[in-house]
Residue frames as qw, qx, qy, qz and C-alpha x, y, z in Angstrom:
[[0.179, -0.235, -0.555, 0.778, -1.06, -20.62, -21.31],
 [0.315, 0.044, -0.111, -0.942, -3.66, -18.48, -23.06],
 [0.568, -0.175, -0.701, -0.395, -5.78, -21.59, -23.57],
 [0.410, -0.264, -0.762, 0.426, -5.61, -22.37, -19.84],
 [0.024, 0.197, 0.304, -0.932, -6.73, -18.84, -18.98],
 [0.446, -0.004, -0.367, -0.816, -9.58, -18.94, -21.47],
 [0.600, -0.201, -0.754, -0.175, -10.75, -22.34, -20.23],
 [0.587, -0.515, -0.532, 0.327, -10.22, -21.66, -16.53],
 [0.027, 0.843, 0.019, 0.538, -10.65, -18.09, -15.27],
 [0.679, -0.727, 0.100, -0.023, -9.17, -19.13, -11.94],
 [0.853, 0.082, 0.051, 0.513, -5.76, -19.47, -13.55],
 [0.180, -0.913, 0.106, 0.351, -3.17, -16.78, -12.77],
 [0.774, 0.596, -0.038, 0.211, -1.04, -16.13, -15.85],
 [0.078, 0.844, -0.441, 0.295, 1.72, -14.38, -13.90],
 [0.485, -0.496, 0.674, -0.253, 2.19, -17.06, -11.21],
 [0.530, 0.237, -0.739, -0.342, 1.11, -19.89, -13.52],
 [0.027, 0.057, 0.928, -0.368, -1.01, -21.55, -10.86],
 [0.332, -0.506, -0.656, -0.451, -4.68, -22.39, -10.53],
 [0.103, -0.246, 0.419, -0.868, -6.25, -20.08, -7.96],
 [0.103, -0.453, -0.864, 0.196, -9.02, -20.93, -5.51],
 [0.059, -0.815, -0.470, -0.333, -11.98, -18.62, -4.90],
 [0.433, -0.879, -0.104, 0.169, -10.18, -16.85, -2.04],
 [0.662, -0.203, 0.239, 0.680, -6.83, -16.42, -3.79],
 [0.264, 0.955, 0.111, -0.081, -5.95, -12.97, -5.15],
 [0.726, 0.264, 0.004, 0.634, -2.89, -11.81, -7.04],
 [0.302, -0.844, -0.100, 0.433, -1.21, -8.96, -5.14],
 [0.576, 0.767, 0.043, 0.280, 0.15, -6.44, -7.62],
 [0.155, -0.903, 0.371, -0.155, 2.65, -5.04, -5.11],
 [0.624, -0.441, 0.645, 0.025, 4.17, -8.38, -4.04],
 [0.520, 0.474, -0.551, -0.449, 3.60, -9.82, -7.51],
 [0.150, 0.085, -0.984, 0.040, 2.44, -13.19, -6.23],
 [0.580, -0.394, -0.504, -0.504, -0.81, -14.97, -5.44],
 [0.084, -0.224, 0.684, -0.689, -1.98, -14.83, -1.83],
 [0.386, -0.373, -0.827, -0.167, -4.52, -17.23, -0.37],
 [0.337, -0.740, -0.551, 0.189, -7.26, -15.63, 1.84],
 [0.353, 0.235, 0.014, 0.906, -6.05, -12.16, 0.82],
 [0.141, -0.786, -0.494, 0.343, -7.33, -9.22, 2.92],
 [0.243, 0.970, -0.010, 0.029, -5.12, -6.29, 1.90],
 [0.727, 0.255, -0.200, 0.606, -1.54, -5.21, 1.37],
 [0.423, -0.860, -0.145, 0.248, -0.18, -3.20, 4.32],
 [0.492, 0.758, -0.138, 0.405, 2.14, -0.46, 3.09],
 [0.352, -0.826, 0.350, -0.267, 3.45, 0.23, 6.59],
 [0.746, -0.371, 0.552, 0.012, 4.63, -3.33, 7.17],
 [0.351, 0.564, -0.596, -0.451, 5.13, -4.01, 3.46],
 [0.114, -0.031, 0.993, 0.021, 3.44, -7.41, 3.64],
 [0.486, -0.236, -0.543, -0.643, 0.16, -8.89, 2.50],
 [0.404, -0.129, 0.645, -0.636, -2.37, -9.40, 5.27],
 [0.586, 0.029, -0.678, -0.442, -4.00, -12.77, 4.72],
 [0.833, -0.382, -0.252, -0.312, -5.60, -15.64, 6.63],
 [0.806, -0.010, -0.430, 0.406, -2.28, -16.78, 8.07],
 [0.423, -0.008, -0.334, 0.843, -1.25, -13.50, 9.70],
 [0.206, -0.629, -0.293, -0.691, -4.46, -11.53, 10.18],
 [0.666, -0.662, -0.339, 0.049, -4.66, -12.39, 13.90],
 [0.627, -0.237, -0.090, 0.736, -1.14, -11.02, 14.44],
 [0.153, 0.381, 0.243, 0.879, -2.08, -7.90, 12.46],
 [0.433, -0.714, -0.370, -0.407, -5.17, -7.34, 14.65],
 [0.714, -0.539, -0.248, 0.372, -3.03, -7.73, 17.79],
 [0.485, 0.039, 0.056, 0.872, -0.54, -5.20, 16.44],
 [0.100, -0.564, -0.305, -0.761, -3.33, -2.68, 15.75],
 [0.614, -0.693, -0.364, -0.098, -4.73, -3.25, 19.25],
 [0.691, -0.356, -0.156, 0.610, -1.31, -2.69, 20.89],
 [0.297, 0.242, 0.156, 0.910, -0.73, 0.49, 18.87],
 [0.293, -0.659, -0.352, -0.597, -4.16, 1.88, 19.84],
 [0.692, -0.633, -0.312, 0.147, -3.69, 1.08, 23.53],
 [0.606, -0.162, -0.042, 0.778, -0.27, 2.72, 23.46],
 [0.102, 0.437, 0.262, 0.854, -1.70, 5.79, 21.74],
 [0.476, -0.723, -0.349, -0.360, -4.50, 6.15, 24.29],
 [0.734, -0.485, -0.237, 0.412, -2.06, 5.68, 27.17],
 [0.479, 0.030, 0.048, 0.876, 0.27, 8.37, 25.81],
 [0.109, -0.590, -0.310, -0.737, -2.57, 10.82, 25.24],
 [0.615, -0.712, -0.311, -0.135, -3.83, 10.33, 28.79],
 [0.734, -0.322, -0.158, 0.576, -0.35, 10.47, 30.29],
 [0.363, 0.135, 0.094, 0.917, 0.69, 13.69, 28.58],
 [0.243, -0.657, -0.357, -0.618, -2.68, 15.29, 29.19],
 [0.646, -0.720, -0.163, -0.195, -2.68, 14.65, 32.93],
 [0.774, 0.023, -0.307, 0.553, 1.05, 14.57, 33.69],
 [0.105, 0.525, -0.172, 0.827, 1.01, 18.21, 34.81],
 [0.630, -0.569, -0.010, -0.529, -1.28, 17.20, 37.70],
 [0.925, -0.186, -0.272, 0.189, 1.07, 14.48, 38.95],
 [0.269, -0.904, 0.321, -0.083, 3.51, 15.59, 41.66],
 [0.828, 0.313, -0.378, 0.271, 6.97, 14.29, 40.95],
 [0.672, -0.724, 0.034, 0.148, 9.23, 13.80, 43.95]]
């Protein structure tokens, strides 16, 4: 295994696989992730090429909800409740 790593620097000794240029070994998940972006501590998953669109949608929904709540609680005293 040491020979493989010395000959091929794209070899992951922990996973024992040959990595591509976009593959990174996540130290938290302890596995190799293709198209790695980052590890999200809140969701406890690696954000990669497969789920980055879902992650962006989640961030968008959270921001819209935050803005809505700020506006609602700021101006709710001006709304007349029946």
